[in-house]
VODREN-210947 format. One record per residue: x, y, z of N, C-alpha, C, CB in turn; residue in three letters. Coordinates in pm, whole numbers, plus 50000, padded with zeros to 5 digits. Glycine has a CB too. Example, Ala and Ser with C-alpha at 12.3 -4.5 7.8 and 13.67 -1.06 7.14 Angstrom:
REM VODREN-210947
513194943150780512304955050780513204967050780511314955350905ALA;512854977550708513674989450714512905000350787514084994050572SER;
This chain:
REM VODREN-210947
500854987950000500005000050000500875012450000499045000250123MET;500445022649924501245034849915501245042250049500725043849803ARG;502325049350074502495056450201501405066750222503855063150206LEU;501035074850117500065085450136498685080050169500005094150014ASP;498305068250113497005062350145496985057450288496685050850048VAL;498075051150332498105046150469497995057450569499385038350493SER;498505069250535498385080650626496945085450633499305092050582LYS;496205084150523494795087650531494055077750619494165088150392LYS;494475065150617493885055450707494025059950852494535041750688GLU;495195065450884495445070351019494455081251056496875075551033VAL;494285091050967493405102450995491965098151006493545113050887VAL;491475090350906490075086650906489765076251012489665081450771GLU;490775067751045490565058151152490245065051282491785049451168GLY;490975075751312490725083351434489375090251428491835093651457ALA;488985095251311487705102251297486555092951329487545107851155SER;486605080451277485535070851305485525067151452485695058251218ILE;486725065051508486815061351649486245072351739488275058451687LYS;486605084951708486125096151788484615098051769486865108851751GLU;484115095951646482705097951619481835088151695482435096851471ALA;482355075751717481575065651786481785065851937481915051951732THR;482635074651984482835076252128481605082952188484115084352158ASN;480895076352282479635082052336479805095952394479075072952442PRO;480875098052472481065111152533481315121852428482225110752632SER;482065118352324482315127952216481045130952140483395122652121ASN;480205120752119478935122652049478025131852128478255109152024LEU;477945129852259477115138352344477615152752338477115133252490VAL;478925154552343479475168052338479145174852205480995167752358PHE;479285167652094479005173651964477535177151949479425164151852ARG;476655168552000475225171651996474915183952082474405159652045LEU;475565184852197475365196452284475875209152216476075194452419ALA;476995208052144477535219652073476575224251964478905216152011THR;476005214751891475005218151788473825225451851474525205551715ILE;473365220351964472215226352032472525240552079471795217752152PHE;473695242452140474055255652193474225265752079475345254752277VAL;474935261751973475125270951860473795274451796476065264751755ILE;472975264251770471685266751706470775275451791471005253651677GLY;470635272051919469745279652006470245293952025469615272752143LEU;471545295452044472105308852068471895317951949473605307952101SER;472255313151829472115321751711470665323151667472945316251597TYR;469815314251712468375316451689467925329051761467545304151738TRP;468295330351889467885342051966468665354551927468065339452114TYR;469865352851871470665364351832470175370251700472135360551821ILE;469895361751602469655366351465468235364551412470585359351375ASP;467385357351484466115353251426464905359051497466025338351426HIS;463805359251422462525364051474461425355851406462325379651449ASN;460615348951484459555340351430458635348051337458745334051543TRP;458455360851364457515368851285458225377351178456725377851377GLU;459435374051144460185381951046459455382950913461575376051024ALA;458925372050866458205372150738456975380950745457815357950697SER;456235379850853455025387950870455355402850877454275383750997SER;456405406250952456795420350964457235425950829457915421851066LEU;457935417650748458385422250619457215424750524459345412150558SER;456215416050526455085417650435454145428850479454315404750425HIS;454125431550609453245442250657453825456150626453025440850808LEU;455145456850615455765469750586455585473250440457255469650624SER;455655485750408455535490150269456855487850198455125505050261THR;456845487350065458055484849989459025496549997457715481849844GLU;458515508550008459395520250018459485524850162458895531749928SER;460635530150197460855535050333460095548050356462365537150360TYR;459265548350461458445560250489459065569050595457065556150532THR;459955563550677460575571550782459795571650912460765585450734GLY;458605565450912457785565451033458415557051143456395560351001ASP;459035545951104459655536951201460865530451138458645526351251GLU;461965530051209463185523951159463605513151258464315534451139ASN;463355500551220463605489251309465085488051343463095476351245TYR;465945490351244467385489451267467855499751367468145491051137THR;467395512251350467775522951443467285519951584467215536451395ALA;466085514151593465545510651725466425500251793464105505351712ASP;466905490351717467765480051774469095485751821467995468951673LYS;469615495551746470905501451782470815510051908471425509851667LEU;469655515451933469495524652046469115517552176468455534952014SER;468965504252170468625496952291469335483452293467105495052301GLN;469455477452410470125464552426469085453452425470965464152557VAL;469275443552339468385432052332468805422152440468405425352191ASN;467955420652542468315412452657468565397952618467225413152761THR;467645392052539467785377952503469025375752418466545373152428MET;469285384752325470475383552242471745384152327470495394652135SER;471765393352423472925394652512473135382052595472765406652603THR;472045376752649472135364752731472715353052652470745361052786VAL;472225351252530472675339652453474055341652392471675336452344PHE;474475353952375475885355952338476785351652453476145370852302ARG;476365354552574477135350352691477095335152706476585357052818LEU;475935329052679475825314452684476805308052585474375309952653VAL;476845313552465477745308452362479205309852405477505315752229LEU;479535321252463480905323352511481255313652624481095337852559ALA;480325311352715480575301952824480765287852772479435302352925MET;479965284152670480145271052610481515270052543479025268052509TRP;481975281052486483305281252430484365278652536483575294452363GLY;484185284452654485125282152764485095267652809484795291452883CYS;483895262052822483755247952861484405238952756482255244252878VAL;484165241952630484735233952522486265234252526484235238952386SER;486805245952552488255247452555488865239252669488645262152571PHE;488185239052783488705232052900488695216952878487885235653025VAL;487625211652818487505197152805488075192052672486045193052816ILE;488545200952587489075196852456490345188652474489345209152368ALA;490575179052384491865171852385493015181552370491905161252272PRO;494065179252443495195188552442495885188652305496195184852551LYS;496095200452253496815201852127497595214952131495835201452005SER;498685215252059499545227052060499085237351959500975223052032LYS;499275249851994498975260851903500145262851808498675273951981LEU;499825264651680500865267151580501295281751591500355263751436ARG;502175284451687502535298151721503255305451608503395298251843THR;503865298051517504575304551408503745305151280505875297151381PHE;502465301851292501585302551175501385317051132500235295751205SER;501545320251003501285333950957499835337950977501665335350810PRO;498935328150978497525331150999497295336551140496665318550976LEU;497965330751238497825335351376498295349751389498625326251471LEU;499415353151327499935366751337499045376751263501355367251282TRP;498475372551152497545381351079496285384051160497155375250943CYS;495725373351220494545375151304494875384051424494015361651351PHE;496085382251479496485390451592496575405051555497805385751645GLY;497095407951436497205421951390495835428151369498015422751262ALA;494915420451307493555425651287492875428051421492725415851201VAL;493015418451511492405420051643492965431951719492605407551724GLY;494275434151706494915445351775494365458651728496425444951754LEU;494225460451596493755473351546492255475151575494025474551396ILE;491505464051576490085464951610489905469851754489385451351591LEU;490605463551846490445467151986491135480352019490985456052076PHE;492145484051942492795497051962491925508451910494155497351894ALA;490975505251822490165515751760489315523451861489265509851655SER;489175518051980488435525352084489155538352119488255516552210ILE;490475538752095491255550652128490925562452038492745547552119LEU;490545559951912490205570951821488755570351776491115570651699TRP;487955562151843486565560351803485765573351814485915549651886SER;484895575351717483975586751721482985585351836483235588051588GLU;482655572951872481755569951983482365558652066480325566051931ARG;483255561952158483995551752234483105541852308484905558452331PRO;482005546852366481125537852442480495527352350480015545952512THR;480035531552233479445522152139480485512252088478825529652023GLN;481685517152060482755508252014483115497952120483985516251976THR;483185502352246483495493252356482445482252367483605500852489LEU;481185486152356480105476352365480185466352249478735483352365PHE;480375471352127480445462552011481675453552015480455470851882LYS;482785458652069483975450352084483745439152186485165458852127LEU;482955442052289482605431752387481785420752321481815437852505THR;480855424752235480045415052160480955406552072478975422152074VAL;481895413052003482835405851917483685396251998483725415651841LEU;484125400552116484975392152199484245379452244485445399952321LEU;482965380652278482205368652317482155358552203480775372452361THR;482005363652080481985354651965483345348051942481555362251839MET;484415355751961485765350251942486045339452046486825361451952ILE;485635341752170485815331752276485095318852239485305337052412ILE;483855320252192483095308352150483785301152035481675312352109ALA;484275308751936484925302751820486205295451860485245313551716ALA;487005301451947488245295251992487955282152066489045304852083VAL;486955282352154486605270452231486125259052144485555273752332GLY;485215262052052484695251751962485805246451872483535257251878VAL;486665255451825487785251351739488745241951813488555263651688ALA;488935244451943489835235952021489265221952039490095242352156ALA;487935220752044487305208152079486945199451959486075210852159ALA;486715205651842486225198151727487235198051613484905203851679LEU;487185187651534487925187551408487125195651307488165172951357SER;487755198751195487055206651093485855199151037488015210350980LEU;485975186051017484835178250968483705178151069485265163950937ARG;484015176151196482985176251299482285189751305483595172851436GLU;483065200451292482465213751297481545216051178483555224451301PHE;481975212451058481125214350940479895205350945481925211550813PHE;480015193551004478825185251025477815192551113479195171751088ASN;478325198651220477445206051311476795217851241478235210951433ALA;477565225351162477025236951091475995232650989478155244751022ILE;476195221250925475205216250830473855213950899475685203250766THR;473885207651015472645205051089471995218151133472935196151212ILE;472795227551182472255240351228471605247851112473365248951292VAL;472265248350997471735255650882470435249350831472765256150769CYS;470405236150825469165229450785468045232950883469375214050778VAL;468365232851011467375236251112466845250451097467945234551249GLY;467745260051077467315273951060466385275450940468535283151042PHE;466735269050830465905270350709464545263750727466625264150589ILE;464525251750785463255244750804462345252150901463505230550854LEU;462915257851006462105265951099461535277951025462945270551222ILE;462335283850935461845295050855460685291150766462955300650771GLY;460775279150707459685274250623458425272250706460075261050553VAL;458575266050823457425263850911456815277250954457845255751036VAL;457675287050986457175300151027456365306750916458345309351068ALA;456845305850792456115311850681454805304550654456975311950555GLU;454815291350667453575283650649452565287550756453865268450654ILE;453025288550881452135291950992451505305650974452885291351124ALA;452265314950912451765328550895451115330850757452885338550915GLN;451085320450675450425321150546451195328150437449145327850563GLY;452525328850450453335335950350454185326650264454215345850418TYR;454135313650290454925304250212454145300450086455275291550295PHE;454385308149981453675306149854454665307249739452525316549839ARG;455495297149719456505297749612455885300649476457275284549605PRO;456335311349416455845315649285456905324549223454475323049295SER;456605330349109457595338549038458045350549119457035343148905ALA;457135356849193457485368849267457695366249417456405379349249ASP;457795353449455457965349949596459435350849633457425335749624TYR;459705356049753461055356649807461065350949948461605371149805ARG;461865340649969461905333850098462575342750203462635320350087PHE;461855345550310462355354050418462675345750541461325364950454ILE;461865335550567462105327050683461925334350813463475321150677GLY;462905333050901462835339751031463905350451048462955329551142THR;464505354750938465515365350949465455374650829466925359150962THR;466215372050724466245380450603466665371650487467225392650620HIS;466155374150366466525365750252468025364250231465925371350127PRO;468785375050247470235374250225470915365450329470845388250228ASN;470385365450452470945356850557470575342350534470465361350694THR;469305339850499468875326250467469685320750350467365325850434GLU;470025329450256470815325150140472215320750182470905336350037ALA;472765327050285474085322950334474005309050396474625333150438ILE;472955306450475472775293050531472725282650420471485292450617TYR;471935285650317471775276150207473075274250130470675280950112ALA;473845284950113475125283850044476105275250122475725297750020SER;476095276450254476945268050337476575253350319476825272050484MET;475285250550303474855236650278475405231650145473325235650280LEU;475345239950043475865235849912477365232649919475625246949809CYS;478085239850004479515237450018479805225050103480195249550080LEU;479145223850218479435212650308478885199450254478855215350446THR;477935199950160477395187650102478495179050042476345190849995ALA;479575185450000480685178149937481295167850033481765188049891ARG;481215170250162481775160750258481105147150249481655166150400MET;479815147150214479055134650212479175127450079477605137450242PHE;479985132849989480165126549858481515119649846480025136849749LEU;482325120149949483675114649943483855102150027484665125049986ASP;482735096350067482825084150145482065072950076482275086350287ARG;481445063850152480735052750092479595057650004480195043450201LEU;479255050149902478235054349805476875056349871478115043949694SER;476625049749984475315051350050475125065450105475165041250162ARG;476205073050120476055086850167475915096750053477245090650253THR;476105091949930476025101149817474655107449804476385094049689ASN;473595099549828472235104749818472025116049918471205093449842LEU;472565114550038472445124950139473155137650093473025120050274LEU;474365136150041475125147749995474425155049881476495143649951GLY;473935147249784473215153349671471955160349720472865142749565VAL;471245154249812470015160149865470285173349936469315150449961SER;471355173650016471715186050086472065196949987472895183650182ILE;472825193349883473225203249783472005208749708474205197049683PHE;471135200049662469955204449587469045212849675469175192349530VAL;468875208749800468045216349894468615230449911467965209250030PHE;469925231349931470555244449948470405253049825472015242849981GLY;470595247149707470495254749583469085260049561470925246049465LEU;468085251949592466685256349578466405268149671465705244749609ILE;466905267249794466675278149890467365290949843467195274150031VAL;468595289849792469295301649740468455308149630470695297749686VAL;467915300049541467125305649431465895313049483466705294449335TRP;465215307249581463985313549630464245325549720463155303349705TYR;465475327049769465785339449841465985351049743467045337749928THR;466235347449616466475357549511467625366849548465195365749486LYS;468615361349613469795369149651470845367449541470365364649790SER;470955377349456471835376349339473305375849378471585388149245ARG;473685383949476475075383849521475445370249579475315394849625THR;474535364449655474785351449714474955340749607473655347549807THR;474105341149504474215331349397475565332649326473065333049296LEU;475985344949299477295347149234478425342049324477505362249202ALA;478345345349453479375340649547479405325549556479135346549684GLY;478225319249554478155304749562478785298249439476705300149577LEU;478495303449321479065297749199480585298949199478485304749076LEU;481095310449241482545312349246483175303049351482885327049277PHE;482515301549464483085293049569483065278349530482315294949699SER;482015274049462481975260149414483065257849311480595256949353LEU;483275267749224484355266749126485705266049195484315278649029LEU;485895274449297487165274649369487425261249438487175285949473ALA;486395255649499486535242749566486905231849467485255239049640THR;486175231549355486435221349255487815222949191485365221649148GLN;488225235349170489545237849113490655232849205489735252849086THR;490465234949336491455230349433491535215149435491135235649572LEU;490385208649422490335194049430490925187549305488905189349450VAL;490715193749189491175187849064492685189349048490465194248945MET;493225182048952494665182148931495035187248793495235168148951ARG;496265192348781496905195448655496065201748548497465183548603GLY;496025194948432495335200348315493835201648337495595191548194SER;493265193348425491835194448453491485207948514491395183148546ASN;492385213048597492165226348656492135236948546493265229648759ARG;493075235948453493135245748345491865245348262494355243148256VAL;491395233248229490175231748150488975237348224489945217148115LEU;488915234848354487785239748433487755254848435487845234348576LEU;488905261148461488965275748467488675281748329490355280448517ILE;489225275748223488965280748088487475279848055489795273047985ALA;486865268748092485435267048067484605277148142484995253148104GLY;485015279848265484275289648345484405303548286484775289648491PHE;485605307248244485815320348185485015321948056487305322648157LEU;484965311247977484175311647854482705313447885484385298947771LEU;482205305647983480795306748021480485320648077480435296048124ALA;481425326148155481235339548210481175350048099482355343048309THR;482055348848001482065358347889480755357847812483245355347795SER;480295345647784479015344147714477885349947798478745329347680VAL;477955347347930476905352548018476875367648022477105347248157GLY;478055374048026478115388648029477555394647900479555393348051LEU;477875388347789477315393047662475795391647664477905385247543VAL;475345380347714473895378247723473215388447813473595364447773GLY;473865391447928473285401248021473245415147960474065401548151LEU;474255418547881474255431747816473105432847717475585434247744SER;472765421547654471625421647562470325422247640471645409147472ILE;470255414347748469045414047829468785427547893469145403247937ILE;469865434447934469695447348003469045457847915471025452348051SER;469065455547781468385464947693466885464647715468715461847548GLN;466405453347762464985452047792464835442147905464165447647667SER;464445446748023464355438148140463095429548137464375446348266SER;462245431348037461035423348028461345409947965459955430747948SER;460415400747979460595387747919461195377748014461435388847797GLY;461115364947977461565354248065463065354548091461185340848007SER;463865358447988465305359248009465665370248108466015361547877LEU;464985381448097465235392348190464885388548333464445404548150GLY;463775381548351463375377148484464365366748538461955371348482GLU;464865358248449465845348348493467115355148539466145338448380LEU;467585364948465468835371948500468695379548631469235381648389ALA;467505384748659467285392348783466665383748892466405404448757THR;466565370648869465955361248963464525365248997466795360349091MET;463845371848903462455375348921462205387749005461745364148982GLY;463285394649047463115406549131462855418849045464345408849219ARG;462055428149100461635439849025462385452549066460155441949043LYS;463345451249160464035463349206465055467849102464725460849342ASP;465685478949129466585485449034467895477849025466835500049074ASP;468085470148917469305462248900470505471148873469125452248787VAL;470315481748796471435490248756472115496948874470965500848659SER;471385499248983471975505449102472255495349212471055516249155SER;472215482249174472415471549272471475473149390473875471449321LEU;470195474349359469135475849461469385487849552469035463249546SER;469845498749493470045510949569471385511949639468995512149669GLY;472275502249619473555502249689474525512949636474195488649679ARG;474545515049506475525524349448475435538349506475355524949298LEU;474225544349516474145557649580474615557449725472705562849573PRO;474295546549796474755545349935476265544849941474145532850002LEU;476905537049853478355535749854479045549049823478795525149754TRP;478435557049737479005570249708479015578849834478205577249596GLU;477945578049911477875585550036478905580350137476455584750096GLU;479045567250146480005561350239481445564850202479825546150244LEU;481725565350073483075569250029483395583550071483195567849877LEU;482375592150068482585605850114482935606050262481335614450088SER;482265597550339482565596650483483955590850506481525588150555SER;484325580950426485655574850440486755585050413485795562750345ILE;486535593650315487535603850279487815613550394487075611650157ASN;486865614650487487065623650601487975617550706485725627250663LYS;487985604150715488855597350812489415584750746488055593750945ARG;490305586350649490705575050565491705565450629491285580150439PRO;492525570250721493635562050770493175551550871494695570850833ILE;492475555950975492075546851083490575545751103492705551351212LEU;489795553151025488345551951032487725558351154487975537651028GLY;486485554151181485685560151289485685551951417484275562051242TYR;486355540351417486275531351531485305520051500485845538851659GLY;485525508551561484735496651531483225499051552485195485051617TYR;482475498751441481015500451437480545513551499480355488951508LEU;481445523251511481055536251566480285544551463482285544051612ALA;480525542151336479855549951231478355547251230480455546751094TYR;477975534751259476575530751246475835532351378476475516151198TRP;475575544751417474725547451532473295549851485475255559451614ASP;472355550651577470935551651543470635564151459470095551951671ALA;471235575451495470935587851422471405587151278471595599751492LYS;472615581651257473135580851120472325570851037474635576851121ARG;471915559851097471075550151026469765556550983470805537751115VAL;469155564051072467895570851038468125581250929467295577551163GLU;469215588550937469505598850837469735592850699470715607050880SER;470565582450692470835576050563469585569350506471955565650578LEU;468795563350593467565556750548466595566950491466915549150664SER;466505578350557465605588850508466105594650375465465599950613ALA;467415595450361467995601050238467755592050118469495603450255THR;467955578850138467885569550025466585561750018469025560050032PHE;465695564250114464325558850111464285543550120463635563249984HIS;465205537750196465095523650233465885521650362465615514150119TRP;465465512150442466065510250573467455504050558465175501550662GLU;468465511250606469865507450584470475502750716470685519450526ILE;470745489750731471315484650855472835485450861470895470450874PRO;473485485550743474945486250736475335490550594475605472450773HIS;476615490250563477075495450436476865486450316478475498650446GLY;476415474250338476215464650230477485462950146475055469050140HIS;478625464050210479905461650145480945459450255480305473450050ASN;481465447650261482405444150367483625453250368482855429750352LEU;484105456950251485355464350240485165479250275485925463050097TYR;484045485050231483755498850271483475499550420482555504350192LEU;482725489750473482435489650616483705488150699481455478450649ASP;484625480150650485895478550721486675491650725486745467650655THR;486675498950614487365511950612486665521950703487445517450469MET;485355521250713484645529950808485055526750951483125528450791LEU;485325513950979485705509751114487155512951147485465494751130ASP;488075508151061489505508851095490355514050979490005495151139ILE;489725520850885490455527850781491155518850681491445536750843GLY;491955525050597492655517650493493755508850552493255527350391ILE;494285512650667495285504250735494635491150777495885511650858VAL;493475492150841492765480150883492315471550767491575483850966GLY;491855477950659491445470250542492615462350485490865479650435LEU;493785468550481494965461350432495265449050515496165470550432GLY;495135450250648495395438850736494345427950717495425443350882LEU;493075431950699492005422250677492225414650547490625429250676VAL;492565421850441492815415350312494005405750322493075425850202ILE;495045409850394496205401150414495785388450489497315408550491LEU;494955389850593494495378250669493675368850581493655382850791ALA;492825374550494492035366250404492925358550308491035374950325ILE;493925365250253494845358650159495605347350227495825368850099MET;496045349750349496785339450422495855327750456497405345150551VAL;494605330650494493645320050525493385311450401492335326050577ALA;493265317850285493095310350161494315301550134492855319950043LEU;495495307350152496725299850128496865287950223497935309050143SER;496555290050351496685279450450495685268150426496495285150590GLU;494425271650393493425261150369493795253050244492015267250353SER;494305259750140494755252550020495955243750052495115262549907ALA;496875248950133498055241050170497665228850253499055249650248ARG;496715230650345496285219450428495605208750344495345224250538TYR;494845213050243494225202950157495295195550079493215209550059TYR;496295202750031497385196449957498135186450044498345207049903SER;498315189750173499055181050264498245168850305499475188850387LEU;496975170950340496185160450405495165153750313495475166050523HIS;494825160450200493865154550109492475153250165494325141350067GLY;492135160750270490825160050333489905170950277490945161350486LEU;488735167050234487855175950160487395187850244486645168350111ILE;487375186450376486915197550459487805209950444486875193250605GLU;489075208050413489945219650392489625226550260491415215550395TYR;489245218850158488795224850032487485232250053488635213949923ALA;486615226950139485345233750169485605246850241484435224650254ILE;486545246750335486895259150404487455269250305487915256450516LEU;488275264850213488785273550107487635279650030489715265750012PHE;486655271549991485495276549918484655286050001484635265149873GLY;484535283450130483765292250218484405305950227483635286050357LEU;485735306450235486425319350241486245326950110487945317250271ILE;486345319749997486095326049867484685331549862486325316049752VAL;483735323849913482345328349917482205341249997481445317349978TYR;482845341850113482785353950194483395365850124483485351650325GLY;484475363650049485125374449974484175380149869486425369449908VAL;483515371449792482595375849687481345382149749482205364149595ILE;480805375749851479625381049919479885394949975479195371550030ASN;481135397350015481495410050077481415421949984482855409150131GLY;481355419749853481255430949760479865437449761481585426349620PHE;478865430549814477525436449820476835434349954476665430849711ALA;477545428250051476995425950184478075427850288476375411950194GLU;477665429950413478615431450523478455420650628478465445050587SER;477675410250599477315400450701478515392250750476255391050647LEU;479545390550666480725383250710481675392050792481465377550590PHE;481335404650810482135413450895481515415051033482275427050829LYS;480205414151040479505416351166479625404051256478025419551140LEU;479545405751389479725394451481478495385351489480055399551620PRO;478145379351375477015370351368477435356451324475975375751273GLY;476465348451284476705334451250477705332451136475405327951214PHE;477605339751023478565337550914480015339550957478255346850799PRO;480285350451030481655352951075482095342351176481775366951137LEU;481185338051262481505327551359481955314851288480295324551448PHE;481245311051183481595298851108482955300351042480525295651003VAL;483185311550975484445313650906485625314151003484395326650824ALA;485475321351113486565322351211486865308951277486235332751318LEU;485825301651314486045288751379486795279351287484705282551422THR;486395279051159487105270751063488575274551053486465271850927GLY;488865287451050490265291951043491015288951172490325307051015CYS;490345290551287491005287551415491385272751425490085291251533PHE;490575264051366490885249751370492215247051300489745241551305ILE;492515254751196493795252951126494985256951211493805260850997MET;494755264251319495845268751405496275258051505495445281251479LEU;495525246851508495915235851596496905226751524494675227751642LYS;497865221451600498725211151544497965198051545500045209951624GLU;498045190451435497315177951424497875167751522497385172551280ARG;496965159651579497365149451678497695136251609496245147351783ARG;498575128551670498845115051621497615106451647500125108951690GLU;497265097951551496075089751563496385075351526494945095151475THR;495475066351560495675052151535495105048251400495045043851645LEU;495735038951328495235035051197494025025951207496315028251119PRO;493255025051096492185015251085492405007550956490765022151088ARG;491684996850938492004987450831491374990850698491594973850870SER;490415000250693489725002650567489765017350530488284997750576ARG;489855020250402489915033950354488625037450284491105035950259VAL;488055048850319486885054150250487315065950167485765058150350PHE;486625068650059486785081249989487525080049858487485090950075GLY;487365090949780487985091349649488855103449629486935090849544SER;488965112149730489815123949715491275119749727489455134749820VAL;492145128049671493555124549670494135125649811494325133549572ARG;495155117749838495725116749971496965125449984496055102250004MET;497315128450106498545135950132499085132450267498305150850123GLY;500025139950312500645137550443499665140650553501905145950460SER;499705132550659498795134750771499385143650877498405121650832ALA;500595147550867501215156050968501225170450929502585151650995GLY;501435179251028501505193550998502895196750954501095202151120SER;
C-alpha cells in the first residue's frame, strides 16, 4: 500500500473512532444545540416574514427597526451571546490537548487585525458604542476559539450543516404558519431573518454537502440532497450576490480538488461561460422584460442598475471614508441610530449597514485596517489550500470555498464582517487550522475518492 494512502487511514481511523465515542457524540450534539439555540435568539425572529410583508416596499421614515435596535440592548440576544461564550470556555477546558501553531502566519495576521480592532476605541467617534460592540465581538471570538479547540474541521462542518438545515426548516414552518409560504415567480423566501441571511445558510449547505460525497456510496444520496436543497433555497431567496458568490466558491473548491490540466480546463470553461453570460446580460439589460430578463434578475423587480440602491449609498459612504481614511471612525462607531435614520431617510430604504464588507471595514478601521483584513484573508486562503494539499481531506477544500464565498459576498453585503453566525463559522474554521494535528491510530479500511497527502502538519 502506498504511504500517502496509509496516512489517510490514520486520519480517518481516528475520525471514526472519535465519532463513535459516546462522550464525544454527546458533546458534539450539545455543541450543535448551543450554537443553534444561541444564534436563533441572536439573529432570528419568528415573525420576520410577517413584519416584512406588513411593511411598505418604500421607506416612509415613520419607524426604523434597525435604528431602534441600535438604540437599545436586546436582553435575550445578550444572554445567549454570553451562553455561547461560556460554552466556548467549557469546550476549551474539556478539549483534547493540542499545541497552538505559534509560528503560523495566519495567527499573526489575526492578531494584527484584532489589535487594530480593539485599539480603535482610542480614536473612536463613539467610544462607548465601540466598547460595547467590541465586547460582543469578543464573546463570539471566545466561543469560536473554544469550539475550534474541541472539534475537528469535519465535525464542525457537520454541526454547521445540521444548524443551517434547522434554521431554514424553521423558517419554512414560520412562513407556512403565517400564510406567506407561497412559492411563485414573485415569491422571496424570508424565513425567520432576512433573505440574504437565509441565502448564506443555504450556500453553506451547498459547500458542506461535498463532505458526504467522498465516502461510501450510500452517503452520496444524502450529499446530493443537501446540495439540491441548498440550491433551491438560494434561488427562492432571490439573493443575486449570494448566487454569484456560491458559483465562484463552488468553482474554487472544485479547482482546488482537481489536478493539473483538469484545473486549466475547468477555469477556461468557466471564463468562457462567464464571457458568454456577460454578453447575454448586456443584451438582456436592453429590455428587462421577458423570461430571460426575469431569469437574470431572479424575478426581482428592484433597480438592478443601482444594485438595489447600493451604488448611491456607497457614494455617500466613500465621502465619509475620505474624512477619516487612515484609521476610520472606530469599530462600528459609524453606524449609530441617528446616522442610520438619516441615511435611510435620504435613500428611502432602511439601511442596517454599508452592504459592502470592504467599505464597512474602512469605516471601522480605515485603509490600514482594510489592508490587514485583506492580508488575513489571503493567508487563510493559502493555508486552507496548503492543508488540503498536505492532508487530502475535503473539509479543507470546503473551508477554502467558504472563504472565497465570503470574499465575493462582501462586495455587496457586510454580514461576514458583523459578529454574527457567518463570521463565527468562518473564524472557527480558520481557528481549527491553528491547531497542530494529533497523532492517531490507523484503521484497516479506507473510505473516499479524494487524493491523499501527508497526515502531519
